[in-house]
C-alpha positions as semicolon CSV with decimal commas, in nm:
position;residue;x (nm);y (nm);z (nm)
1;X;-0,627;0,107;-1,331
2;X;-0,500;-0,115;-1,598
3;X;-0,542;-0,460;-1,431
4;X;-0,868;-0,326;-1,320
5;X;-0,949;-0,289;-1,648
6;X;-0,845;-0,625;-1,766
7;X;-1,052;-0,809;-1,476
8;X;-1,378;-0,578;-1,580
9;X;-1,342;-0,669;-1,960
10;X;-1,269;-1,108;-1,834
11;X;-1,605;-1,020;-1,654
12;X;-1,783;-0,978;-1,948
13;X;-1,602;-1,197;-2,169
14;X;-1,714;-1,518;-1,950
15;X;-2,060;-1,417;-1,951
16;X;-2,047;-1,350;-2,327
17;X;-1,958;-1,702;-2,317
18;X;-2,127;-1,843;-2,069
19;X;-2,451;-1,685;-2,253
20;X;-2,336;-1,869;-2,550
21;X;-2,344;-2,173;-2,405
22;X;-2,631;-2,426;-2,445
23;X;-2,914;-2,222;-2,281
24;X;-3,086;-2,590;-2,215
25;X;-2,957;-2,582;-1,891
26;X;-3,187;-2,345;-1,685
27;X;-3,346;-2,355;-1,419
28;X;-3,354;-2,729;-1,319
29;X;-2,975;-2,692;-1,199
30;X;-3,017;-2,365;-1,002
31;X;-2,807;-2,412;-0,678
32;X;-2,704;-2,772;-0,788
33;X;-2,368;-2,826;-0,504
34;X;-2,303;-3,163;-0,560
35;X;-2,230;-3,133;-0,954
36;X;-1,990;-3,394;-1,079
37;X;-1,779;-3,397;-1,417
38;X;-1,835;-3,689;-1,609
39;X;-1,738;-3,528;-1,950
40;X;-1,517;-3,247;-2,121
41;X;-1,786;-2,999;-2,124
42;X;-1,831;-3,038;-1,773
43;X;-1,470;-3,003;-1,702
44;X;-1,486;-2,687;-1,925
45;X;-1,830;-2,524;-1,775
46;X;-1,626;-2,572;-1,394
47;X;-1,336;-2,366;-1,548
48;X;-1,577;-2,069;-1,687
49;X;-1,723;-2,090;-1,308
50;X;-1,386;-2,116;-1,114
51;X;-1,238;-1,863;-1,388
52;X;-1,532;-1,596;-1,261
53;X;-1,511;-1,713;-0,884
54;X;-1,127;-1,694;-0,904
55;X;-1,098;-1,321;-1,042
56;X;-1,384;-1,190;-0,817
57;X;-1,144;-1,288;-0,498
58;X;-0,895;-1,157;-0,661
59;X;-1,027;-0,809;-0,651
60;X;-1,067;-0,812;-0,308
61;X;-1,405;-0,673;-0,307
62;X;-1,610;-0,747;0,025
63;X;-1,937;-0,842;0,055
64;X;-1,972;-0,999;-0,289
65;X;-2,365;-1,068;-0,303
66;X;-2,308;-1,427;-0,445
67;X;-2,707;-1,462;-0,538
68;X;-2,674;-1,161;-0,721
69;X;-2,417;-1,319;-0,878
70;X;-2,559;-1,618;-0,944
71;X;-2,882;-1,419;-1,082
72;X;-2,650;-1,280;-1,306
73;X;-2,495;-1,561;-1,432
74;X;-2,836;-1,763;-1,497
75;X;-2,989;-1,434;-1,698
76;X;-2,683;-1,441;-1,908
77;X;-2,752;-1,805;-1,971
78;X;-3,072;-1,710;-2,076
79;X;-3,018;-1,433;-2,324
80;X;-2,937;-1,045;-2,335
81;X;-3,331;-1,006;-2,273
82;X;-3,289;-1,156;-1,938
83;X;-3,067;-0,947;-1,806
84;X;-3,139;-0,683;-1,554
85;X;-2,842;-0,462;-1,665
86;X;-2,653;-0,494;-1,988
87;X;-2,299;-0,564;-2,009
88;X;-2,232;-0,182;-2,131
89;X;-2,405;-0,012;-1,838
90;X;-2,292;-0,324;-1,620
91;X;-1,922;-0,236;-1,740
92;X;-1,945;0,158;-1,656
93;X;-2,091;0,034;-1,297
94;X;-1,807;-0,187;-1,235
95;X;-1,586;0,055;-1,344
96;X;-1,692;0,336;-1,109
97;X;-1,720;0,073;-0,787
98;X;-1,390;-0,016;-0,849
99;X;-1,197;0,296;-0,902
100;X;-1,375;0,440;-0,584
101;X;-1,238;0,112;-0,420
102;X;-0,883;0,163;-0,527
103;X;-0,906;0,520;-0,408
104;X;-1,015;0,398;-0,074
105;X;-0,739;0,129;-0,061
106;X;-0,485;0,339;-0,215
107;X;-0,502;0,634;0,080
108;X;-0,520;0,340;0,364
109;X;-0,215;0,225;0,207
110;X;-0,041;0,529;0,210
111;X;-0,151;0,640;0,607
112;X;-0,004;0,317;0,651
113;X;0,294;0,340;0,455
114;X;0,376;0,698;0,606
115;X;0,332;0,540;0,916
116;X;0,602;0,276;0,866
117;X;0,835;0,506;0,769
118;X;0,791;0,755;1,014
119;X;0,841;0,466;1,291
120;X;1,132;0,323;1,118
121;X;1,322;0,636;1,068
122;X;1,331;0,668;1,473
123;X;1,577;0,369;1,371
124;X;1,925;0,489;1,438
125;X;2,068;0,204;1,260
126;X;1,913;0,376;0,907
127;X;2,024;0,709;0,751
128;X;1,793;0,904;0,546
129;X;1,807;1,065;0,230
130;X;1,644;1,401;0,140
131;X;1,350;1,216;-0,046
132;X;1,293;1,022;0,296
133;X;1,415;0,686;0,158
134;X;1,605;0,509;0,470
135;X;1,910;0,225;0,426
136;X;2,232;0,114;0,603
137;X;2,484;-0,035;0,492
138;X;2,498;-0,406;0,587
139;X;2,859;-0,433;0,419
140;X;3,034;-0,131;0,244
141;X;3,271;-0,187;-0,021
142;X;3,556;0,011;-0,192
143;X;3,461;0,041;-0,559
144;X;3,363;0,311;-0,737
145;X;3,045;0,472;-0,710
146;X;2,772;0,419;-1,033
147;X;2,602;0,723;-1,161
148;X;2,230;0,753;-1,276
149;X;2,360;0,664;-1,642
150;X;2,496;0,369;-1,563
151;X;2,441;0,011;-1,606
152;X;2,510;-0,196;-1,281
153;X;2,507;-0,549;-1,205
154;X;2,308;-0,640;-0,899
155;X;2,194;-0,933;-0,652
156;X;1,908;-0,809;-0,440
157;X;1,608;-0,952;-0,269
158;X;1,270;-0,737;-0,229
159;X;1,012;-0,794;0,060
160;X;0,701;-0,612;0,207
161;X;0,672;-0,497;0,567
162;X;0,495;-0,766;0,652
163;X;0,855;-1,011;0,505
164;X;0,674;-1,139;0,225
165;X;0,968;-1,175;-0,064
166;X;0,829;-1,084;-0,369
167;X;1,152;-1,085;-0,603
168;X;1,497;-1,206;-0,519
169;X;1,749;-1,259;-0,779
170;X;1,954;-1,447;-0,501
171;X;1,622;-1,738;-0,552
172;X;1,671;-1,749;-0,918
173;X;2,055;-1,772;-0,894
174;X;2,135;-1,497;-1,154
175;X;2,211;-1,125;-1,075
176;X;2,043;-0,861;-1,244
177;X;2,198;-0,621;-1,531
178;X;1,983;-0,294;-1,560
179;X;2,067;0,115;-1,638
180;X;1,994;0,268;-1,326
181;X;1,772;0,521;-1,516
182;X;1,521;0,237;-1,597
183;X;1,471;0,129;-1,232
184;X;1,219;0,277;-0,969
185;X;1,326;0,601;-0,834
186;X;1,449;0,449;-0,488
187;X;1,703;0,226;-0,621
188;X;1,830;0,519;-0,876
189;X;1,853;0,707;-0,583
190;X;2,028;0,470;-0,310
191;X;2,267;0,258;-0,572
192;X;2,422;0,580;-0,647
193;X;2,532;0,553;-0,263
194;X;2,686;0,245;-0,293
195;X;3,074;0,170;-0,360
196;X;3,092;-0,180;-0,589
197;X;3,144;-0,453;-0,351
198;X;2,842;-0,320;-0,108
199;X;2,577;-0,461;0,041
200;X;2,272;-0,275;0,201
201;X;1,924;-0,262;0,317
202;X;1,675;0,012;0,170
203;X;1,319;0,105;0,297
204;X;1,138;0,265;0,001
205;X;0,822;0,499;0,074
206;X;0,589;0,462;-0,245
207;X;0,684;0,747;-0,394
208;X;0,960;0,617;-0,458
209;X;0,883;0,270;-0,546
210;X;0,545;0,187;-0,759
211;X;0,335;0,448;-0,574
212;X;-0,063;0,437;-0,623
213;X;-0,083;0,211;-0,888
214;X;0,124;-0,092;-0,749
215;X;0,263;-0,352;-0,943
216;X;-0,008;-0,636;-0,926
217;X;-0,038;-0,928;-0,863
218;X;0,259;-0,878;-0,565
219;X;0,294;-0,506;-0,470
220;X;-0,041;-0,304;-0,388
221;X;-0,074;-0,006;-0,429
222;X;0,094;0,280;-0,178
223;X;0,329;-0,007;-0,027
224;X;0,693;0,040;0,081
225;X;0,943;-0,189;-0,029
226;X;1,221;-0,314;0,178
227;X;1,530;-0,431;-0,092
228;X;1,837;-0,612;0,041
229;X;2,089;-0,487;-0,246
230;X;2,410;-0,595;-0,341
231;X;2,639;-0,390;-0,597
232;X;2,871;-0,650;-0,816
233;X;3,013;-0,423;-1,075
234;X;2,952;-0,128;-1,276
235;X;2,914;-0,248;-1,643
236;X;3,024;-0,077;-1,964
237;X;2,761;-0,004;-2,215
């Protein structure tokens, strides 16, 4: 929801900046798709438009009416009195719409996640905890196992069910260190099953990961996450 509100505020800010620009550019430039950048203000103007378009695209809204986007743009350029919806009311409209869209997306994602977890639970390679988390050892070490209050040193790679890697300490070439009570619940749980020196794969359901909120921009709402985790050491506080 925080991410959505940032988008709404950005839309409003862009329109306000456009509305305060030179109002001499009006109907004679409507629909001009062959504009060329000749100077700095042309570049600035282009970036305003591109930023707005990019944020609309990133909001993942289907069937945006581009004619209405252009109409709103042009009305804002002409001044507040030309706008068919004032920005205060407009923000309320967008907020309500985005909340409904987020709820629909979260529900669809949760159904997909439940189906994925059910299918993977049939794989005999995995063990399943009482919370529904799935895991399998790639290599099992012989060291101590951490508790929830311990600080650990790990290498890891996180990916979505489609195989997209969204985070990797291996790629950074630097192990991560953190207290087990400061990470997602799935990590807190599974690392307590790992002796030092172990590497495992964990399939973490949304309720033990980032849930309905996700972790934009890389993790959507109610996504199953797959982690390769290597427990290097338990650290002294």
